[in-house]
N, C-alpha and C positions, 0 to 999 in steps of 0.2 A: 406603364399601368394605368398614368392618370393622363393620357395622351389622347384619350376617346374624345369624339367630339361632340359638346352638349346640345341637347335636343333643342334648348331654345338659346336665344341670344343672351348673353351675360353682361351685365354692365363692369366698367373698370375696377369697382370695387370688389365685386364676386369673382371676377379672373384672378385678383389680386389675393382672393382668400383661397380660391381654388390651388393656385401653382403653388401657394404656401404650404397647405393641408399636402398637397402631393409631394413637395420637396422634403418634408417632414417624414412621410411614410416611407419615400426612397432609402433617404438617411437611415431609418431604421433598419429598413432592409440589407442594405450595402454592411450595416454595423454587425448584424446577425449574421451575414454570410462570411464574415472574419472569424469568428468564432469569439469576439469577443462579449457576446451577449447573446442571452437564449439557451436551449438545450445544450447545442456544442459546446460551448466556454464550460459549462456545467460538468459535462462527461469529461471534459479535458483535465478541468480540477481536479473531479473525482479521480480519476485514472492516474494522476500525478501524486496523488495522495496513496493510492492504494500502492504504487511502486516505490513510494516513499517507505511505507511499511511495510513491504514485502522485504526491501533492503535490512530494515531494522531484525525483521524477525531472522532473515539469513544471517546475520552479524551474532546475532544472539546466540543462534543456534551452533554456529561455529565455535562460538566462545564456551558454549556448554560442552558439545563435545570434546573441546581441548581439557577441560577441566575432568571430564568423565575418564580421558585416558592418564591425564596424571593420578588420577585418585586409583585406577586399575594398576598401572605401574606401583605405585606407593604399596598398593595391595599384595601385589604378586612379590614385593621386594620384603613386605613383612612375611610372608608367608614362608617363603625361602629361610629367612632368619631364624624362623619359630624352628621349621623341620631340620636345622642347621646346629642350632643352639641347644636342642630339647634331647633327652635320648628317646629314641625311638617307644620305649615303654611306657613313657611318661603320656605321650600323644595318644598310643592306642587306649590307655586307662581313662584318659580325658574322653576322648570319641565315645568313650562305651559309659561312660556317665552323664554325657550329652544326649545319647539317642536313648538311654533308659527313660 
């Protein structure tokens, strides 16, 4: 990038300054290419955060689904106990009162 021949002769100080600036630019470019700086690095960080958030949400969903299954089993168990322990006439009467 900085290897272009100058149009005028440079003194020693000007050449050193040009080499220093070109060296800094090349180092920044190399750093950008590794993903440690610039948009690529930000995108990788954002992707990692999103993946971690997705994992947490999946764990939370699995936990919630397990809780729901436990509650449904408990509900079914309570309904089964209700129907076996109560006479059918009481259940029908209760249902009629609730529906009216």
